[in-house]
C-alpha positions in Angstrom: 0.0 0.0 0.0 1.4 3.3 -1.1 1.7 6.1 1.5 -0.4 9.2 0.9 2.0 12.2 0.5 1.2 15.7 1.5 0.8 18.2 -1.3 0.8 22.0 -1.3 0.1 24.7 -3.9 2.2 27.8 -3.9 4.2 30.4 -5.8 7.9 30.3 -6.7 9.6 33.3 -5.2 13.2 32.3 -6.1 14.7 29.9 -8.5 18.3 31.1 -8.4 19.7 28.0 -6.7 20.8 25.0 -8.7 17.9 22.4 -8.8 16.1 24.2 -6.0 13.1 26.5 -5.9 11.8 28.5 -3.0 8.0 28.1 -2.8 5.7 30.3 -0.7 2.4 28.6 0.4 -0.3 30.9 1.7 -3.3 29.8 3.7 -6.1 32.0 5.1 -7.8 31.2 8.3 -9.9 32.9 10.8 -8.3 33.9 14.1 -9.8 31.8 16.9 -10.5 34.8 19.3 -10.8 37.9 17.1 -12.5 36.2 14.1 -10.4 38.3 11.7 -9.1 36.5 8.6 -5.3 36.1 8.9 -2.9 35.1 6.0 -0.3 32.6 7.1 2.8 32.2 4.8 5.2 29.2 4.9 8.4 28.9 2.8 9.5 25.6 1.4 12.6 24.7 -0.5 11.6 22.2 -3.2 13.7 20.1 -5.5 13.5 21.1 -9.2 15.4 18.4 -11.0 15.5 20.1 -14.5 15.7 23.8 -13.4 12.4 24.5 -15.2 10.8 26.7 -12.5 10.9 30.5 -12.8 10.0 33.1 -10.2 6.2 33.8 -10.3 5.2 30.3 -11.4 2.4 28.6 -9.5 3.4 25.0 -8.7 2.3 21.9 -6.8 4.8 20.5 -4.4 4.9 17.0 -2.9 6.4 15.8 0.3 9.4 13.5 -0.2 12.4 12.1 1.7 15.1 14.5 2.9 17.2 15.6 -0.1 19.4 18.0 1.8 19.5 19.9 5.1 16.5 22.0 4.2 14.8 20.3 1.2 12.0 17.9 2.0 9.7 18.7 -1.0 9.8 18.3 -4.7 8.1 20.1 -7.5 5.4 17.8 -8.9 4.0 20.1 -11.6 3.8 23.7 -12.8 0.2 24.7 -12.7 0.6 28.2 -14.1 3.6 29.6 -16.0 4.6 33.2 -15.2 5.1 35.7 -18.0 8.8 36.3 -19.0 10.0 39.8 -18.5 
């Protein structure tokens, strides 16, 4: 039986490292006491084997085994391609 892996959708903020993309995942949730909607941001370093990600791309990342000190995710697919400047 295959293990269900966590997936996240986020935006690439940096793709300057070799085979690595920094992905910011945003989630909006209501504050438990004040009931105001708060945006929570988390940064993940994701493995990008072929260096195809660019800053601004929307991607889906999947949890994987530790690949380095900080990389525990890999880019599964590019959902939306950012415009080239």
